[in-house]
C-alpha positions in Angstrom: 30.1 42.1 -1.5 26.9 44.5 -0.7 23.5 43.3 -0.1 22.3 43.9 -3.5 25.3 42.2 -5.3 24.6 39.3 -3.6 20.6 39.7 -4.3 21.8 40.1 -8.2 23.5 36.9 -8.3 21.5 34.6 -6.2 17.7 36.1 -8.1 17.9 33.6 -10.7 18.5 30.7 -8.9 15.8 27.8 -9.0 15.4 24.7 -6.3 13.6 22.0 -7.3 12.8 21.3 -3.7 10.7 23.8 -3.6 9.3 23.7 -6.9 7.7 20.4 -5.9 6.6 20.9 -2.9 3.0 18.4 -2.1 1.5 21.0 -0.4 2.0 23.9 -3.0 0.9 21.0 -6.0 -2.2 19.9 -3.9 -3.3 22.8 -3.4 -2.9 24.2 -7.0 -4.5 21.5 -8.3 -6.9 20.5 -5.7 -6.0 17.5 -4.7 -5.7 15.3 -1.3 -1.6 15.4 -0.1 -3.0 11.3 0.8 -3.4 10.9 -3.0 -0.4 12.2 -4.6 2.8 10.1 -5.4 5.7 11.8 -5.3 8.7 11.2 -7.8 11.0 14.2 -7.7 12.9 14.1 -4.7 15.9 11.0 -4.9 14.7 8.7 -1.6 14.9 5.4 -1.0 11.4 4.5 -1.5 11.9 0.9 0.6 12.7 3.5 3.9 15.3 1.7 6.2 17.1 -1.0 7.6 14.5 -2.4 10.6 18.0 -2.0 12.5 18.5 1.8 12.4 14.6 2.3 13.3 15.6 -0.1 16.3 18.6 2.4 16.8 16.0 5.6 17.0 13.9 4.2 18.9 16.3 3.3 21.9 18.0 7.1 21.4 15.0 9.1 22.3 15.5 7.9 25.8 18.2 10.0 25.9 17.2 12.9 24.0 17.7 14.9 26.9 21.6 14.7 26.2 23.7 15.9 23.6 25.1 13.5 21.4 28.9 12.9 21.3 30.6 16.1 20.2 33.4 14.0 18.0 30.8 11.1 16.9 33.1 9.1 18.1 31.4 5.5 17.3 29.9 6.8 13.6 33.6 8.0 13.1 35.3 4.6 13.8 32.2 3.0 12.1 33.1 4.7 8.9 36.9 4.2 8.9 36.0 0.7 8.8 34.3 1.0 6.2 36.3 2.9 4.0 39.8 2.3 5.3 40.7 5.4 6.6 42.0 7.3 9.3 39.0 8.0 11.8 40.2 11.8 11.6 40.0 11.8 8.0 36.1 12.7 8.1 34.0 15.3 8.7 29.8 15.2 9.2 27.4 17.7 8.9 23.0 17.6 9.1 23.3 15.9 5.3 25.5 17.0 2.7 23.7 20.3 1.7 25.7 21.2 5.1 28.8 19.4 4.4 28.9 21.5 1.3 27.9 25.1 2.6 30.8 24.3 5.7 33.3 23.0 3.7 33.0 26.4 1.6 33.1 28.2 4.1 36.8 26.6 5.0 37.8 25.9 1.9 37.3 29.5 0.0 37.7 33.1 1.0 35.2 35.9 -0.6 36.6 36.6 -4.1 38.2 33.0 -4.8 37.1 31.0 -7.7 35.2 27.4 -7.7 34.0 25.2 -10.3 31.6 23.3 -11.4 30.5 21.7 -14.3 26.5 21.8 -15.8 24.5 20.7 -15.3 24.8 19.3 -11.6 23.4 19.8 -8.0 22.7 23.4 -7.9 23.7 24.0 -4.3 27.2 23.9 -5.2 26.5 27.3 -7.2 24.1 28.4 -4.7 26.8 28.3 -1.2 29.7 29.4 -3.1 27.9 32.1 -3.9 26.6 33.0 -0.5 30.4 32.3 0.5 31.0 36.1 -2.0 32.8 33.1 -4.5 33.2 33.7 -8.3 31.2 30.5 -10.0 33.5 29.3 -12.9 31.2 26.7 -15.0 31.4 25.2 -18.1 29.6 22.8 -20.0 29.9 20.3 -22.7 28.4 20.2 -26.5 26.1 17.5 -25.7 24.1 18.7 -22.5 23.8 16.2 -20.5 27.5 14.5 -20.6 30.7 15.9 -18.9 33.3 17.1 -21.1 36.6 16.6 -19.6 38.0 18.4 -22.2 36.3 22.2 -21.2 36.4 21.3 -17.3 40.8 20.8 -17.9 40.6 23.7 -19.8 38.6 26.2 -17.3 41.4 24.9 -14.4 44.4 26.2 -16.8 42.8 29.1 -17.4 41.5 29.9 -13.9 43.4 29.7 -10.5 40.3 27.6 -9.1 40.2 27.6 -5.6 37.5 24.9 -5.3 36.0 22.1 -8.1 33.3 20.4 -7.7 32.6 16.6 -10.0 29.5 14.9 -8.9 29.2 11.1 -9.9 27.3 9.8 -10.2 25.8 12.9 -11.7 22.7 14.7 -10.5 20.6 15.0 -12.1 22.0 13.1 -15.5 23.1 10.0 -13.7 26.2 10.0 -15.4 29.7 8.7 -13.9 32.9 10.3 -14.1 35.5 7.8 -14.4 38.3 8.0 -11.2 41.0 7.8 -13.8 39.9 11.6 -15.1 39.4 13.0 -11.2 42.8 11.4 -10.5 44.5 13.0 -13.5 42.9 16.6 -12.3 43.8 15.9 -8.9 47.4 15.1 -9.9 48.0 18.1 -12.3 46.0 20.7 -10.3 47.5 20.5 -6.7 46.4 23.8 -5.8 42.7 23.4 -6.4 40.6 21.2 -3.6 38.9 19.1 -5.7 35.4 18.0 -3.7 34.1 14.6 -4.9 30.3 14.5 -4.4 29.0 10.4 -4.4 26.0 10.9 -2.9 24.4 9.0 -5.5 27.3 5.9 -5.5 25.8 2.9 -3.9 27.6 2.6 -0.9 28.9 -0.9 -1.5 31.0 0.7 -3.8 34.4 2.2 -3.4 34.0 4.9 -5.9 36.7 7.7 -5.3 37.6 7.0 -1.7 40.9 5.5 -2.2 42.3 8.9 -3.7 42.1 10.8 -0.2 45.3 8.2 0.0 47.3 9.8 -2.6 45.7 13.3 -3.0 46.1 16.4 -0.4 43.6 18.2 -2.3 40.9 15.5 -3.0 37.8 15.0 -0.7 34.9 12.9 -1.4 31.2 13.4 -0.2 28.8 11.0 0.9 25.7 10.7 2.4 22.6 8.4 4.6 19.6 9.8 2.9 19.7 7.6 -0.5 20.7 4.0 -0.6 20.4 3.8 3.3 17.2 5.7 3.4 17.9 8.2 6.1 17.1 11.2 4.2 14.6 12.5 7.3 17.8 11.8 9.4 20.1 14.2 7.9 23.7 12.7 7.9 26.4 13.8 5.6 30.3 13.5 5.4 33.6 13.9 3.7 36.6 12.2 3.5 39.5 14.0 3.1 43.2 14.9 4.0 43.5 15.5 8.0 45.0 19.1 7.0 41.8 19.4 5.3 39.4 18.5 8.1 41.1 20.1 10.6 40.5 23.0 9.1 37.5 22.2 8.1 36.2 21.9 11.8 37.1 25.5 13.5 33.9 26.5 12.0 30.7 24.0 12.5 28.8 24.5 14.9 29.1 21.6 18.1 26.6 18.8 17.6 25.5 19.6 14.4 24.3 15.7 14.1 22.1 15.0 16.3 22.0 11.7 18.7 18.9 9.4 16.5 20.6 10.4 13.5 24.0 9.5 14.4 22.9 6.2 16.2 21.0 5.6 13.3 23.3 5.4 11.1 25.7 3.6 12.6 23.2 0.7 12.5 22.4 0.9 8.8 26.0 0.7 7.9 25.9 -2.8 9.4 22.9 -3.6 7.9 24.5 -4.6 4.2 21.9 -6.9 3.6 19.4 -4.4 3.3 21.6 -2.7 1.0 21.9 -5.4 -1.4 18.1 -5.9 -1.2 17.6 -2.4 -2.1 20.1 -2.2 -5.4 18.6 -5.2 -6.8 15.2 -3.6 -6.7 16.7 -0.6 -8.1 17.7 -2.5 -10.5 14.8 -4.3 -11.5 12.9 -1.4 -11.4 15.1 1.4 -13.7 15.3 -2.2 -16.3 11.5 -2.3 -16.2 10.6 1.1 -16.4 12.9 2.2 -19.5 11.5 -1.2 -21.1 7.9 0.2 -20.5 8.5 3.3 -22.4 11.3 1.9 -24.7 8.9 2.5 -27.4 6.9 5.9 -26.4 7.2 8.2 -29.2 7.8 11.3 -27.1 9.5 10.4 -23.8 13.2 9.0 -23.5 15.4 8.3 -20.5 18.5 10.2 -21.2 20.6 9.6 -18.2 19.6 7.1 -14.9 21.4 6.1 -11.6 20.1 4.1 -9.0 16.6 4.9 -9.3 17.0 8.6 -10.5 15.6 8.9 -14.3 16.2 11.8 -16.3 13.7 11.6 -18.7 13.7 14.0 -22.4 11.1 15.1 -24.2 10.5 15.1 -27.7 7.6 17.0 -28.6 6.3 18.2 -24.8 7.5 21.7 -22.5 8.6 20.2 -19.6 6.7 22.6 -17.2 3.6 21.6 -19.3 4.0 18.3 -18.6 5.3 18.4 -15.3 1.9 20.4 -14.2 -0.4 18.2 -16.4 1.4 15.0 -14.7 0.9 17.4 -11.1 -3.2 17.8 -11.5 -3.3 14.0 -11.6 -1.0 13.6 -8.4 1.9 12.9 -10.2 4.9 15.0 -8.8 7.9 15.1 -10.9 10.7 17.4 -11.1 11.3 19.8 -13.9 14.2 19.5 -15.1 15.3 22.9 -16.6 15.5 24.1 -12.5 19.5 22.9 -13.6 21.4 24.9 -15.1 22.7 23.6 -18.2 19.2 22.0 -18.9 17.0 25.1 -19.2 16.9 24.9 -22.7 15.6 21.7 -23.2 12.7 19.8 -22.0 13.6 17.5 -19.9 12.2 15.8 -16.5 13.9 14.1 -13.2 12.2 11.0 -11.7 12.9 8.7 -8.6 11.6 5.5 -8.9 9.3 3.7 -6.4 7.7 0.4 -6.2 6.1 -1.2 -9.0 2.5 -0.3 -8.4 3.7 3.4 -8.1 5.9 3.1 -11.0 3.1 1.5 -13.4 1.0 4.4 -12.2 3.8 6.9 -13.5 4.4 5.1 -16.6 0.5 5.1 -17.3 0.5 8.8 -16.8 3.0 9.9 -19.3 2.3 7.4 -21.8 -1.3 9.1 -21.7 0.1 12.4 -22.2 -1.1 14.4 -25.2 1.7 17.1 -26.1 -0.7 18.4 -29.5 -3.7 19.5 -26.9 -1.5 20.2 -23.1 -3.9 17.5 -21.7 -3.6 13.9 -20.4 -5.8 11.6 -22.2 
């Protein structure tokens, strides 16, 4: 594919991570970054396990050394957690890196890659960078997965790789494991990449399908519930043959020593995960209750601390800008293909005090005058 074709296919790509930069918005609205609250990126607002911090600190005395090229200790820890053979794991610097590397390994230029909109935008972006043709489907209800339309695309086209995000980003919708199981069995020549980045790590999710299907790969991350977004550790679980193919391409040592030891320590702290799960449920329940009578804001999707908000009579871009002027940063969800014709925002909740500030700002929005009262 020529550079011009690449440019044309990627020109319309919008990434909410860039649009919600605190530095950019602080300068635009004349605010101090320290006074702003970022609800746009999905991170654990309660930090990470104290054991992970200790492990990182201890590892700093060894940063002159390369990490274990095979990540053997992390591999064994995950093998025990997921009850999977150690040779079924593939690692990258966060799931963005894993997605890129897997597409480079499992798809070729011209291959067709299937996604269901709306969903995490990097699937399509990385597929196009690989030179693949992206096939996208969408249900009649913008925020719901349409299994029938998704399967019709599999029937019609020779799909090499199909992405399924569950819980879905940004809608929070969970795709039943039975649906994925049916698709994997019915279309054995398609590799189904099941992105479970947002799942509570305590849950099994679709990992068990790897034992039964050679064409299923599960993606997990340490960025969300584990609170290690800054460490950048993501991984895939799949049949050994798929993993062997994927392992040909990555550069060695693509997960740093501090990141690897932090991940191992985080896996051991189940109490931290339990406490975070309880807090996420508490805050999301409270948030929904506080906005339940709001005439212009409705929660249409949620999972963990991530919420998708629908605006009844406002432009999402205007509301996002109004909130930013008050030091509240949210993601304009129209940056997600499939939601571009909606009025939706994506927020990731924090602690009670910060969430109260978001609730108050949402309540004070006046759509008629495009101001915050």
